[in-house]
N, CA, C and O atoms as a printed pandas DataFrame, in Angstrom:
     atom_number atom_name residue_name chain_id  residue_number  x_coord  y_coord  z_coord
0              1         N          MET        A               1  108.237  207.986  125.718
1              2        CA          MET        A               1  107.847  206.998  124.743
2              3         C          MET        A               1  109.015  206.768  123.791
3              4         O          MET        A               1  109.569  207.730  123.259
4              5         N          ALA        A               2  109.394  205.531  123.569
5              6        CA          ALA        A               2  110.491  205.188  122.679
6              7         C          ALA        A               2  109.947  204.936  121.283
7              8         O          ALA        A               2  108.852  204.398  121.125
8              9         N          SER        A               3  110.716  205.328  120.267
9             10        CA          SER        A               3  110.318  205.056  118.899
10            11         C          SER        A               3  111.562  204.781  118.079
11            12         O          SER        A               3  112.652  205.260  118.391
12            13         N          LEU        A               4  111.376  203.990  117.010
13            14        CA          LEU        A               4  112.471  203.620  116.140
14            15         C          LEU        A               4  112.211  204.224  114.772
15            16         O          LEU        A               4  111.143  204.037  114.189
16            17         N          ASN        A               5  113.195  204.946  114.270
17            18        CA          ASN        A               5  113.111  205.464  112.917
18            19         C          ASN        A               5  113.621  204.354  112.006
19            20         O          ASN        A               5  114.822  204.085  112.005
20            21         N          PRO        A               6  112.748  203.688  111.220
21            22        CA          PRO        A               6  113.170  202.526  110.438
22            23         C          PRO        A               6  114.170  202.867  109.343
23            24         O          PRO        A               6  114.887  201.982  108.878
24            25         N          LEU        A               7  114.237  204.109  108.924
25            26        CA          LEU        A               7  115.173  204.479  107.876
26            27         C          LEU        A               7  116.588  204.658  108.409
27            28         O          LEU        A               7  117.556  204.361  107.709
28            29         N          SER        A               8  116.714  205.140  109.636
29            30        CA          SER        A               8  118.044  205.422  110.156
30            31         C          SER        A               8  118.487  204.451  111.236
31            32         O          SER        A               8  119.660  204.451  111.609
32            33         N          HIS        A               9  117.595  203.630  111.747
33            34        CA          HIS        A               9  117.882  202.704  112.839
34            35         C          HIS        A               9  118.324  203.433  114.102
35            36         O          HIS        A               9  119.070  202.879  114.909
36            37         N          HIS        A              10  117.873  204.666  114.276
37            38        CA          HIS        A              10  118.172  205.423  115.481
38            39         C          HIS        A              10  116.944  205.441  116.377
39            40         O          HIS        A              10  115.810  205.513  115.904
40            41         N          LEU        A              11  117.189  205.374  117.661
41            42        CA          LEU        A              11  116.102  205.400  118.616
42            43         C          LEU        A              11  115.989  206.779  119.236
43            44         O          LEU        A              11  116.992  207.448  119.486
44            45         N          THR        A              12  114.768  207.191  119.477
45            46        CA          THR        A              12  114.539  208.444  120.184
46            47         C          THR        A              12  113.640  208.144  121.370
47            48         O          THR        A              12  112.836  207.212  121.326
48            49         N          TYR        A              13  113.772  208.927  122.424
49            50        CA          TYR        A              13  112.972  208.697  123.619
50            51         C          TYR        A              13  112.511  210.045  124.150
51            52         O          TYR        A              13  113.293  210.990  124.253
52            53         N          SER        A              14  111.244  210.116  124.483
53            54        CA          SER        A              14  110.733  211.319  125.112
54            55         C          SER        A              14  109.989  210.908  126.374
55            56         O          SER        A              14  109.210  209.955  126.363
56            57         N          SER        A              15  110.232  211.623  127.447
57            58        CA          SER        A              15  109.639  211.308  128.739
58            59         C          SER        A              15  108.458  212.231  128.991
59            60         O          SER        A              15  108.539  213.424  128.696
60            61         N          PRO        A              16  107.362  211.704  129.531
61            62        CA          PRO        A              16  106.227  212.564  129.857
62            63         C          PRO        A              16  106.631  213.654  130.857
63            64         O          PRO        A              16  107.514  213.437  131.687
64            65         N          ASP        A              17  105.995  214.810  130.781
65            66        CA          ASP        A              17  106.314  215.919  131.683
66            67         C          ASP        A              17  106.124  215.520  133.133
67            68         O          ASP        A              17  105.168  214.827  133.481
68            69         N          GLY        A              18  107.053  215.968  133.982
69            70        CA          GLY        A              18  106.937  215.762  135.410
70            71         C          GLY        A              18  107.314  214.375  135.889
71            72         O          GLY        A              18  107.175  214.081  137.076
72            73         N          GLU        A              19  107.783  213.522  135.011
73            74        CA          GLU        A              19  108.132  212.158  135.399
74            75         C          GLU        A              19  109.547  212.125  135.952
75            76         O          GLU        A              19  110.456  212.721  135.373
76            77         N          ASP        A              20  109.742  211.425  137.077
77            78        CA          ASP        A              20  111.081  211.210  137.602
78            79         C          ASP        A              20  111.688  210.094  136.763
79            80         O          ASP        A              20  111.338  208.926  136.929
80            81         N          HIS        A              21  112.582  210.449  135.875
81            82        CA          HIS        A              21  113.002  209.509  134.853
82            83         C          HIS        A              21  114.460  209.073  134.941
83            84         O          HIS        A              21  114.921  208.363  134.048
84            85         N          ALA        A              22  115.201  209.458  135.962
85            86        CA          ALA        A              22  116.616  209.110  136.024
86            87         C          ALA        A              22  116.824  207.595  135.994
87            88         O          ALA        A              22  117.610  207.101  135.185
88            89         N          GLU        A              23  116.142  206.859  136.848
89            90        CA          GLU        A              23  116.288  205.404  136.862
90            91         C          GLU        A              23  115.699  204.786  135.597
91            92         O          GLU        A              23  116.236  203.818  135.058
92            93         N          ASP        A              24  114.584  205.360  135.129
93            94        CA          ASP        A              24  113.989  204.862  133.889
94            95         C          ASP        A              24  114.963  205.032  132.724
95            96         O          ASP        A              24  115.084  204.154  131.869
96            97         N          GLN        A              25  115.658  206.180  132.704
97            98        CA          GLN        A              25  116.615  206.435  131.631
98            99         C          GLN        A              25  117.760  205.429  131.672
99           100         O          GLN        A              25  118.193  204.942  130.628
100          101         N          LYS        A              26  118.253  205.114  132.864
101          102        CA          LYS        A              26  119.343  204.145  132.993
102          103         C          LYS        A              26  118.891  202.771  132.497
103          104         O          LYS        A              26  119.621  202.088  131.779
104          105         N          LYS        A              27  117.683  202.381  132.887
105          106        CA          LYS        A              27  117.160  201.091  132.439
106          107         C          LYS        A              27  116.953  201.093  130.932
107          108         O          LYS        A              27  117.260  200.113  130.253
108          109         N          LEU        A              28  116.429  202.199  130.413
109          110        CA          LEU        A              28  116.193  202.312  128.981
110          111         C          LEU        A              28  117.504  202.201  128.203
111          112         O          LEU        A              28  117.566  201.527  127.175
112          113         N          VAL        A              29  118.546  202.862  128.694
113          114        CA          VAL        A              29  119.848  202.794  128.028
114          115         C          VAL        A              29  120.366  201.357  128.039
115          116         O          VAL        A              29  120.896  200.881  127.036
116          117         N          TRP        A              30  120.214  200.670  129.164
117          118        CA          TRP        A              30  120.640  199.277  129.244
118          119         C          TRP        A              30  119.869  198.437  128.223
119          120         O          TRP        A              30  120.459  197.605  127.532
120          121         N          LEU        A              31  118.550  198.653  128.126
121          122        CA          LEU        A              31  117.739  197.906  127.162
122          123         C          LEU        A              31  118.134  198.220  125.723
123          124         O          LEU        A              31  118.195  197.320  124.886
124          125         N          PHE        A              32  118.402  199.496  125.430
125          126        CA          PHE        A              32  118.828  199.879  124.089
126          127         C          PHE        A              32  120.174  199.253  123.743
127          128         O          PHE        A              32  120.390  198.809  122.615
128          129         N          THR        A              33  121.075  199.222  124.719
129          130        CA          THR        A              33  122.395  198.628  124.497
130          131         C          THR        A              33  122.255  197.148  124.171
131          132         O          THR        A              33  122.871  196.656  123.225
132          133         N          GLU        A              34  121.447  196.439  124.951
133          134        CA          GLU        A              34  121.206  195.015  124.696
134          135         C          GLU        A              34  120.566  194.817  123.319
135          136         O          GLU        A              34  120.954  193.923  122.568
136          137         N          TRP        A              35  119.593  195.653  123.002
137          138        CA          TRP        A              35  118.896  195.562  121.710
138          139         C          TRP        A              35  119.873  195.799  120.561
139          140         O          TRP        A              35  119.859  195.066  119.572
140          141         N          LYS        A              36  120.714  196.814  120.688
141          142        CA          LYS        A              36  121.685  197.139  119.646
142          143         C          LYS        A              36  122.661  195.989  119.448
143          144         O          LYS        A              36  122.962  195.631  118.309
144          145         N          GLN        A              37  123.162  195.402  120.529
145          146        CA          GLN        A              37  124.097  194.294  120.420
146          147         C          GLN        A              37  123.447  193.102  119.724
147          148         O          GLN        A              37  124.065  192.462  118.874
148          149         N          THR        A              38  122.211  192.807  120.083
149          150        CA          THR        A              38  121.495  191.694  119.450
150          151         C          THR        A              38  121.310  191.949  117.958
151          152         O          THR        A              38  121.540  191.059  117.140
152          153         N          CYS        A              39  120.896  193.159  117.605
153          154        CA          CYS        A              39  120.680  193.499  116.189
154          155         C          CYS        A              39  121.971  193.422  115.392
155          156         O          CYS        A              39  121.994  192.873  114.291
156          157         N          GLU        A              40  123.047  193.971  115.946
157          158        CA          GLU        A              40  124.338  193.954  115.247
158          159         C          GLU        A              40  124.814  192.527  115.017
159          160         O          GLU        A              40  125.314  192.202  113.941
160          161         N          ARG        A              41  124.662  191.686  116.013
161          162        CA          ARG        A              41  125.090  190.297  115.868
162          163         C          ARG        A              41  124.212  189.557  114.850
163          164         O          ARG        A              41  124.713  188.731  114.087
164          165         N          GLU        A              42  122.920  189.848  114.837
165          166        CA          GLU        A              42  122.034  189.225  113.857
166          167         C          GLU        A              42  122.440  189.604  112.439
167          168         O          GLU        A              42  122.462  188.756  111.546
168          169         N          VAL        A              43  122.758  190.866  112.235
169          170        CA          VAL        A              43  123.175  191.319  110.903
170          171         C          VAL        A              43  124.453  190.604  110.479
171          172         O          VAL        A              43  124.554  190.136  109.345
172          173         N          HIS        A              44  125.436  190.517  111.388
173          174        CA          HIS        A              44  126.680  189.821  111.061
174          175         C          HIS        A              44  126.419  188.344  110.744
175          176         O          HIS        A              44  126.996  187.796  109.805
176          177         N          GLY        A              45  125.551  187.708  111.527
177          178        CA          GLY        A              45  125.219  186.303  111.297
178          179         C          GLY        A              45  124.513  186.082  109.973
179          180         O          GLY        A              45  124.817  185.129  109.254
180          181         N          GLU        A              46  123.568  186.959  109.646
181          182        CA          GLU        A              46  122.852  186.836  108.377
182          183         C          GLU        A              46  123.803  187.022  107.192
183          184         O          GLU        A              46  123.714  186.304  106.196
184          185         N          ARG        A              47  124.709  187.989  107.311
185          186        CA          ARG        A              47  125.693  188.203  106.235
186          187         C          ARG        A              47  126.593  186.991  106.082
187          188         O          ARG        A              47  126.915  186.590  104.963
188          189         N          ALA        A              48  127.003  186.405  107.206
189          190        CA          ALA        A              48  127.868  185.226  107.156
190          191         C          ALA        A              48  127.146  184.056  106.488
191          192         O          ALA        A              48  127.721  183.374  105.639
192          193         N          LEU        A              49  125.890  183.823  106.869
193          194        CA          LEU        A              49  125.129  182.737  106.244
194          195         C          LEU        A              49  124.920  182.992  104.755
195          196         O          LEU        A              49  125.015  182.070  103.945
196          197         N          ALA        A              50  124.637  184.237  104.399
197          198        CA          ALA        A              50  124.383  184.570  102.990
198          199         C          ALA        A              50  125.634  184.422  102.134
199          200         O          ALA        A              50  125.546  184.201  100.927
200          201         N          SER        A              51  126.794  184.543  102.763
201          202        CA          SER        A              51  128.039  184.471  101.994
202          203         C          SER        A              51  128.605  183.056  101.891
203          204         O          SER        A              51  129.607  182.839  101.210
204          205         N          LEU        A              52  127.972  182.095  102.559
205          206        CA          LEU        A              52  128.466  180.712  102.505
206          207         C          LEU        A              52  128.196  180.099  101.133
207          208         O          LEU        A              52  127.204  180.427  100.483
208          209         N          PRO        A              53  129.090  179.202  100.696
209          210        CA          PRO        A              53  128.831  178.470   99.444
210          211         C          PRO        A              53  127.598  177.577   99.604
211          212         O          PRO        A              53  127.263  177.153  100.710
212          213         N          LEU        A              54  126.941  177.305   98.497
213          214        CA          LEU        A              54  125.705  176.512   98.503
214          215         C          LEU        A              54  125.924  175.128   99.121
215          216         O          LEU        A              54  125.054  174.630   99.835
216          217         N          ASP        A              55  127.061  174.510   98.860
217          218        CA          ASP        A              55  127.339  173.190   99.438
218          219         C          ASP        A              55  127.385  173.248  100.962
219          220         O          ASP        A              55  126.896  172.337  101.630
220          221         N          ASP        A              56  127.965  174.308  101.516
221          222        CA          ASP        A              56  128.030  174.460  102.967
222          223         C          ASP        A              56  126.638  174.663  103.556
223          224         O          ASP        A              56  126.310  174.101  104.601
224          225         N          ILE        A              57  125.828  175.466  102.882
225          226        CA          ILE        A              57  124.465  175.718  103.357
226          227         C          ILE        A              57  123.660  174.418  103.338
227          228         O          ILE        A              57  122.915  174.133  104.276
228          229         N          THR        A              58  123.808  173.641  102.284
229          230        CA          THR        A              58  123.116  172.356  102.176
230          231         C          THR        A              58  123.537  171.429  103.310
231          232         O          THR        A              58  122.696  170.760  103.910
232          233         N          CYS        A              59  124.815  171.386  103.601
233          234        CA          CYS        A              59  125.323  170.536  104.681
234          235         C          CYS        A              59  124.760  170.988  106.034
235          236         O          CYS        A              59  124.362  170.159  106.852
236          237         N          ILE        A              60  124.729  172.292  106.264
237          238        CA          ILE        A              60  124.205  172.837  107.519
238          239         C          ILE        A              60  122.722  172.498  107.667
239          240         O          ILE        A              60  122.282  172.091  108.742
240          241         N          ILE        A              61  121.959  172.664  106.600
241          242        CA          ILE        A              61  120.521  172.372  106.650
242          243         C          ILE        A              61  120.289  170.881  106.876
243          244         O          ILE        A              61  119.410  170.505  107.651
244          245         N          ASP        A              62  121.067  170.030  106.210
245          246        CA          ASP        A              62  120.937  168.579  106.420
246          247         C          ASP        A              62  121.195  168.222  107.882
247          248         O          ASP        A              62  120.449  167.445  108.477
248          249         N          CYS        A              63  122.245  168.790  108.453
249          250        CA          CYS        A              63  122.579  168.530  109.852
250          251         C          CYS        A              63  121.474  169.034  110.778
251          252         O          CYS        A              63  121.098  168.366  111.741
252          253         N          MET        A              64  120.961  170.228  110.466
253          254        CA          MET        A              64  119.890  170.805  111.267
254          255         C          MET        A              64  118.651  169.910  111.222
255          256         O          MET        A              64  118.028  169.665  112.255
256          257         N          MET        A              65  118.294  169.425  110.041
257          258        CA          MET        A              65  117.116  168.568  109.914
258          259         C          MET        A              65  117.317  167.226  110.625
259          260         O          MET        A              65  116.379  166.687  111.212
260          261         N          GLU        A              66  118.537  166.690  110.571
261          262        CA          GLU        A              66  118.809  165.446  111.297
262          263         C          GLU        A              66  118.590  165.646  112.794
263          264         O          GLU        A              66  118.026  164.781  113.464
264          265         N          CYS        A              67  119.032  166.777  113.312
265          266        CA          CYS        A              67  118.852  167.075  114.739
266          267         C          CYS        A              67  117.372  167.240  115.086
267          268         O          CYS        A              67  116.919  166.764  116.128
268          269         N          ILE        A              68  116.624  167.910  114.218
269          270        CA          ILE        A              68  115.189  168.112  114.459
270          271         C          ILE        A              68  114.466  166.772  114.476
271          272         O          ILE        A              68  113.648  166.508  115.357
272          273         N          ILE        A              69  114.776  165.931  113.496
273          274        CA          ILE        A              69  114.118  164.630  113.400
274          275         C          ILE        A              69  114.506  163.750  114.584
275          276         O          ILE        A              69  113.667  163.025  115.117
276          277         N          ALA        A              70  115.762  163.806  114.996
277          278        CA          ALA        A              70  116.201  163.024  116.166
278          279         C          ALA        A              70  115.471  163.491  117.427
279          280         O          ALA        A              70  115.085  162.674  118.263
280          281         N          ALA        A              71  115.283  164.809  117.561
281          282        CA          ALA        A              71  114.565  165.348  118.723
282          283         C          ALA        A              71  113.102  164.917  118.715
283          284         O          ALA        A              71  112.474  164.833  119.770
284          285         N          ALA        A              72  112.557  164.643  117.530
285          286        CA          ALA        A              72  111.168  164.191  117.416
286          287         C          ALA        A              72  111.068  162.666  117.542
287          288         O          ALA        A              72  110.016  162.089  117.269
288          289         N          ARG        A              73  112.145  162.025  117.949
289          290        CA          ARG        A              73  112.217  160.566  118.128
290          291         C          ARG        A              73  112.172  159.824  116.792
291          292         O          ARG        A              73  111.457  158.836  116.629
292          293         N          GLY        A              74  112.949  160.328  115.855
293          294        CA          GLY        A              74  113.102  159.649  114.565
294          295         C          GLY        A              74  112.083  160.085  113.529
295          296         O          GLY        A              74  111.228  160.938  113.766
296          297         N          VAL        A              75  112.217  159.457  112.362
297          298        CA          VAL        A              75  111.349  159.802  111.229
298          299         C          VAL        A              75  109.889  159.528  111.561
299          300         O          VAL        A              75  109.012  160.317  111.210
300          301         N          ASN        A              76  109.626  158.416  112.232
301          302        CA          ASN        A              76  108.235  158.090  112.586
302          303         C          ASN        A              76  107.654  159.149  113.522
303          304         O          ASN        A              76  106.505  159.561  113.364
304          305         N          GLY        A              77  108.447  159.585  114.490
305          306        CA          GLY        A              77  107.991  160.639  115.402
306          307         C          GLY        A              77  107.759  161.943  114.665
307          308         O          GLY        A              77  106.793  162.657  114.937
308          309         N          TRP        A              78  108.645  162.250  113.733
309          310        CA          TRP        A              78  108.498  163.477  112.936
310          311         C          TRP        A              78  107.212  163.421  112.106
311          312         O          TRP        A              78  106.476  164.403  112.013
312          313         N          ASP        A              79  106.960  162.268  111.512
313          314        CA          ASP        A              79  105.770  162.117  110.671
314          315         C          ASP        A              79  104.473  162.216  111.472
315          316         O          ASP        A              79  103.433  162.573  110.919
316          317         N          THR        A              80  104.522  161.905  112.768
317          318        CA          THR        A              80  103.309  162.003  113.582
318          319         C          THR        A              80  103.009  163.444  114.006
319          320         O          THR        A              80  101.904  163.743  114.458
320          321         N          LEU        A              81  103.982  164.324  113.861
321          322        CA          LEU        A              81  103.745  165.730  114.215
322          323         C          LEU        A              81  102.846  166.384  113.177
323          324         O          LEU        A              81  102.889  166.044  111.995
324          325         N          SER        A              82  102.042  167.317  113.629
325          326        CA          SER        A              82  101.215  168.076  112.678
326          327         C          SER        A              82  102.123  169.003  111.869
327          328         O          SER        A              82  103.267  169.254  112.247
328          329         N          LEU        A              83  101.599  169.501  110.762
329          330        CA          LEU        A              83  102.394  170.424  109.946
330          331         C          LEU        A              83  102.774  171.680  110.729
331          332         O          LEU        A              83  103.869  172.215  110.556
332          333         N          ASP        A              84  101.875  172.147  111.583
333          334        CA          ASP        A              84  102.179  173.320  112.416
334          335         C          ASP        A              84  103.321  173.024  113.382
335          336         O          ASP        A              84  104.209  173.856  113.567
336          337         N          GLU        A              85  103.303  171.828  114.006
337          338        CA          GLU        A              85  104.373  171.457  114.932
338          339         C          GLU        A              85  105.701  171.303  114.189
339          340         O          GLU        A              85  106.746  171.711  114.697
340          341         N          GLN        A              86  105.666  170.725  113.004
341          342        CA          GLN        A              86  106.879  170.599  112.195
342          343         C          GLN        A              86  107.425  171.981  111.834
343          344         O          GLN        A              86  108.629  172.230  111.893
344          345         N          HIS        A              87  106.517  172.858  111.462
345          346        CA          HIS        A              87  106.929  174.221  111.108
346          347         C          HIS        A              87  107.554  174.921  112.316
347          348         O          HIS        A              87  108.581  175.588  112.185
348          349         N          ARG        A              88  106.937  174.772  113.493
349          350        CA          ARG        A              88  107.470  175.386  114.719
350          351         C          ARG        A              88  108.865  174.853  115.040
351          352         O          ARG        A              88  109.766  175.619  115.382
352          353         N          CYS        A              89  109.035  173.537  114.926
353          354        CA          CYS        A              89  110.344  172.927  115.201
354          355         C          CYS        A              89  111.396  173.412  114.211
355          356         O          CYS        A              89  112.522  173.725  114.598
356          357         N          THR        A              90  111.032  173.471  112.946
357          358        CA          THR        A              90  111.961  173.926  111.917
358          359         C          THR        A              90  112.330  175.389  112.133
359          360         O          THR        A              90  113.495  175.769  112.013
360          361         N          LYS        A              91  111.335  176.200  112.450
361          362        CA          LYS        A              91  111.594  177.627  112.688
362          363         C          LYS        A              91  112.487  177.821  113.910
363          364         O          LYS        A              91  113.400  178.645  113.877
364          365         N          ALA        A              92  112.240  177.079  114.983
365          366        CA          ALA        A              92  113.065  177.179  116.189
366          367         C          ALA        A              92  114.503  176.764  115.893
367          368         O          ALA        A              92  115.443  177.400  116.371
368          369         N          ALA        A              93  114.678  175.705  115.111
369          370        CA          ALA        A              93  116.029  175.256  114.747
370          371         C          ALA        A              93  116.731  176.295  113.871
371          372         O          ALA        A              93  117.931  176.532  114.016
372          373         N          HIS        A              94  115.980  176.904  112.974
373          374        CA          HIS        A              94  116.542  177.940  112.108
374          375         C          HIS        A              94  116.997  179.137  112.943
375          376         O          HIS        A              94  118.071  179.688  112.707
376          377         N          GLN        A              95  116.185  179.533  113.910
377          378        CA          GLN        A              95  116.565  180.640  114.789
378          379         C          GLN        A              95  117.795  180.285  115.614
379          380         O          GLN        A              95  118.675  181.124  115.806
380          381         N          GLN        A              96  117.864  179.058  116.098
381          382        CA          GLN        A              96  119.027  178.613  116.866
382          383         C          GLN        A              96  120.280  178.622  115.992
383          384         O          GLN        A              96  121.365  178.971  116.457
384          385         N          LEU        A              97  120.127  178.240  114.735
385          386        CA          LEU        A              97  121.251  178.282  113.801
386          387         C          LEU        A              97  121.758  179.713  113.644
387          388         O          LEU        A              97  122.965  179.955  113.653
388          389         N          HIS        A              98  120.836  180.654  113.501
389          390        CA          HIS        A              98  121.229  182.062  113.383
390          391         C          HIS        A              98  121.972  182.527  114.634
391          392         O          HIS        A              98  122.962  183.252  114.539
392          393         N          VAL        A              99  121.493  182.111  115.796
393          394        CA          VAL        A              99  122.152  182.497  117.049
394          395         C          VAL        A              99  123.576  181.958  117.077
395          396         O          VAL        A              99  124.509  182.684  117.417
396          397         N          GLN        A             100  123.747  180.686  116.719
397          398        CA          GLN        A             100  125.080  180.085  116.726
398          399         C          GLN        A             100  126.019  180.790  115.755
399          400         O          GLN        A             100  127.164  181.087  116.097
400          401         N          VAL        A             101  125.534  181.057  114.548
401          402        CA          VAL        A             101  126.384  181.690  113.534
402          403         C          VAL        A             101  126.745  183.110  113.951
403          404         O          VAL        A             101  127.896  183.523  113.806
404          405         N          ARG        A             102  125.779  183.859  114.466
405          406        CA          ARG        A             102  126.083  185.251  114.833
406          407         C          ARG        A             102  127.060  185.299  115.998
407          408         O          ARG        A             102  127.925  186.175  116.029
408          409         N          GLU        A             103  126.949  184.388  116.952
409          410        CA          GLU        A             103  127.882  184.376  118.078
410          411         C          GLU        A             103  129.275  183.944  117.618
411          412         O          GLU        A             103  130.277  184.476  118.096
412          413         N          GLN        A             104  129.344  182.977  116.689
413          414        CA          GLN        A             104  130.632  182.564  116.145
414          415         C          GLN        A             104  131.293  183.699  115.370
415          416         O          GLN        A             104  132.501  183.913  115.470
416          417         N          CYS        A             105  130.488  184.423  114.597
417          418        CA          CYS        A             105  131.018  185.560  113.835
418          419         C          CYS        A             105  131.551  186.634  114.775
419          420         O          CYS        A             105  132.623  187.194  114.543
420          421         N          PHE        A             106  130.808  186.916  115.824
421          422        CA          PHE        A             106  131.237  187.942  116.771
422          423         C          PHE        A             106  132.502  187.496  117.498
423          424         O          PHE        A             106  133.411  188.298  117.706
424          425         N          ALA        A             107  132.565  186.234  117.881
425          426        CA          ALA        A             107  133.739  185.723  118.590
426          427         C          ALA        A             107  134.985  185.775  117.701
427          428         O          ALA        A             107  136.101  185.896  118.205
428          429         N          ALA        A             108  134.798  185.684  116.382
429          430        CA          ALA        A             108  135.931  185.705  115.455
430          431         C          ALA        A             108  136.488  187.116  115.229
431          432         O          ALA        A             108  137.573  187.265  114.667
432          433         N          LEU        A             109  135.765  188.141  115.658
433          434        CA          LEU        A             109  136.230  189.522  115.478
434          435         C          LEU        A             109  137.377  189.839  116.435
435          436         O          LEU        A             109  137.511  189.220  117.490
436          437         N          THR        A             110  138.191  190.802  116.054
437          438        CA          THR        A             110  139.238  191.280  116.955
438          439         C          THR        A             110  138.576  192.099  118.064
439          440         O          THR        A             110  137.411  192.481  117.953
440          441         N          ASP        A             111  139.326  192.363  119.130
441          442        CA          ASP        A             111  138.775  193.157  120.233
442          443         C          ASP        A             111  138.348  194.546  119.750
443          444         O          ASP        A             111  137.313  195.065  120.171
444          445         N          ALA        A             112  139.153  195.144  118.864
445          446        CA          ALA        A             112  138.811  196.482  118.343
446          447         C          ALA        A             112  137.522  196.435  117.528
447          448         O          ALA        A             112  136.697  197.345  117.615
448          449         N          GLU        A             113  137.348  195.384  116.740
449          450        CA          GLU        A             113  136.125  195.243  115.941
450          451         C          GLU        A             113  134.914  195.010  116.849
451          452         O          GLU        A             113  133.831  195.539  116.597
452          453         N          LYS        A             114  135.107  194.212  117.909
453          454        CA          LYS        A             114  134.012  193.977  118.855
454          455         C          LYS        A             114  133.592  195.283  119.522
455          456         O          LYS        A             114  132.401  195.548  119.681
456          457         N          GLU        A             115  134.570  196.097  119.909
457          458        CA          GLU        A             115  134.260  197.391  120.528
458          459         C          GLU        A             115  133.516  198.293  119.554
459          460         O          GLU        A             115  132.585  199.000  119.940
460          461         N          ALA        A             116  133.928  198.267  118.293
461          462        CA          ALA        A             116  133.255  199.099  117.287
462          463         C          ALA        A             116  131.809  198.645  117.069
463          464         O          ALA        A             116  130.914  199.475  116.910
464          465         N          VAL        A             117  131.584  197.333  117.061
465          466        CA          VAL        A             117  130.235  196.798  116.876
466          467         C          VAL        A             117  129.351  197.167  118.065
467          468         O          VAL        A             117  128.190  197.537  117.889
468          469         N          ASP        A             118  129.900  197.066  119.274
469          470        CA          ASP        A             118  129.128  197.313  120.490
470          471         C          ASP        A             118  129.109  198.783  120.904
471          472         O          ASP        A             118  128.500  199.124  121.918
472          473         N          PHE        A             119  129.759  199.652  120.144
473          474        CA          PHE        A             119  129.864  201.059  120.509
474          475         C          PHE        A             119  128.482  201.701  120.638
475          476         O          PHE        A             119  127.650  201.600  119.737
476          477         N          PHE        A             120  128.256  202.349  121.755
477          478        CA          PHE        A             120  126.970  202.998  122.032
478          479         C          PHE        A             120  127.239  204.219  122.899
479          480         O          PHE        A             120  127.928  204.125  123.915
480          481         N          ILE        A             121  126.706  205.341  122.507
481          482        CA          ILE        A             121  126.902  206.576  123.270
482          483         C          ILE        A             121  125.615  206.920  123.988
483          484         O          ILE        A             121  124.536  206.949  123.396
484          485         N          TRP        A             122  125.752  207.179  125.269
485          486        CA          TRP        A             122  124.630  207.660  126.058
486          487         C          TRP        A             122  124.962  209.073  126.480
487          488         O          TRP        A             122  125.888  209.297  127.260
488          489         N          ALA        A             123  124.218  210.010  125.972
489          490        CA          ALA        A             123  124.453  211.415  126.305
490          491         C          ALA        A             123  123.783  211.783  127.615
491          492         O          ALA        A             123  124.068  212.839  128.181
492          493         N          GLY        A             124  122.915  210.946  128.094
493          494        CA          GLY        A             124  122.206  211.250  129.328
494          495         C          GLY        A             124  121.110  212.262  129.086
495          496         O          GLY        A             124  120.795  212.610  127.948
496          497         N          CYS        A             125  120.544  212.719  130.164
497          498        CA          CYS        A             125  119.448  213.674  130.103
498          499         C          CYS        A             125  120.023  215.080  130.247
499          500         O          CYS        A             125  120.753  215.357  131.198
500          501         N          CYS        A             126  119.705  215.946  129.333
501          502        CA          CYS        A             126  120.225  217.309  129.374
502          503         C          CYS        A             126  119.379  218.231  130.243
503          504         O          CYS        A             126  119.782  219.362  130.514
504          505         N          MET        A             127  118.229  217.773  130.677
505          506        CA          MET        A             127  117.321  218.634  131.420
506          507         C          MET        A             127  118.004  219.230  132.646
507          508         O          MET        A             127  117.911  220.434  132.886
508          509         N          HIS        A             128  118.691  218.391  133.423
509          510        CA          HIS        A             128  119.295  218.883  134.659
510          511         C          HIS        A             128  120.449  219.839  134.384
511          512         O          HIS        A             128  120.641  220.814  135.111
512          513         N          LYS        A             129  121.208  219.562  133.344
513          514        CA          LYS        A             129  122.305  220.457  132.981
514          515         C          LYS        A             129  121.755  221.819  132.548
515          516         O          LYS        A             129  122.304  222.859  132.913
516          517         N          GLU        A             130  120.680  221.808  131.778
517          518        CA          GLU        A             130  120.071  223.063  131.329
518          519         C          GLU        A             130  119.496  223.838  132.507
519          520         O          GLU        A             130  119.599  225.064  132.553
520          521         N          LEU        A             131  118.895  223.135  133.455
521          522        CA          LEU        A             131  118.358  223.799  134.635
522          523         C          LEU        A             131  119.462  224.475  135.428
523          524         O          LEU        A             131  119.298  225.609  135.880
524          525         N          LYS        A             132  120.588  223.789  135.603
525          526        CA          LYS        A             132  121.688  224.387  136.348
526          527         C          LYS        A             132  122.204  225.618  135.638
527          528         O          LYS        A             132  122.557  226.608  136.279
528          529         N          GLY        A             133  122.251  225.563  134.321
529          530        CA          GLY        A             133  122.710  226.715  133.546
530          531         C          GLY        A             133  121.779  227.895  133.737
531          532         O          GLY        A             133  122.249  229.029  133.827
532          533         N          VAL        A             134  120.491  227.672  133.802
533          534        CA          VAL        A             134  119.524  228.748  133.988
534          535         C          VAL        A             134  119.563  229.268  135.427
535          536         O          VAL        A             134  119.471  230.473  135.663
536          537         N          MET        A             135  119.700  228.353  136.377
537          538        CA          MET        A             135  119.675  228.728  137.789
538          539         C          MET        A             135  120.898  229.567  138.171
539          540         O          MET        A             135  120.802  230.419  139.054
540          541         N          HIS        A             136  122.030  229.344  137.532
541          542        CA          HIS        A             136  123.258  230.019  137.918
542          543         C          HIS        A             136  123.564  231.234  137.063
543          544         O          HIS        A             136  124.646  231.807  137.190
544          545         N          THR        A             137  122.667  231.639  136.212
545          546        CA          THR        A             137  122.933  232.834  135.396
546          547         C          THR        A             137  122.303  234.055  135.987
547          548         O          THR        A             137  122.428  235.145  135.428
């Protein structure tokens, strides 16, 4: 069972007794790596957006709203949408903006910085190593 410690942002995993978990562990590590990369990029993107001058943020929001309204077939199309549909469209555009900013921020990093952001250690399962130590003593 995987769990996240919200205070430390560290993940722990415990496997039920008797489970053949080698392939599960590999898949879990891949999922954790993907999750960590996504989280790190989101944090960088949020920091970048938060550090922008107000004029830049206003310009970005204006552009985003123009795109949303154009996708709804103009102002008349936008006005025919329900408030829930407008909210969904705005939220989706906001999420897309975050994705674009976080990817741009990551692309602007040096290779060493990218490696540091994506750094992840997999220690593997110690069960088999411990068994070998016991079996050979």
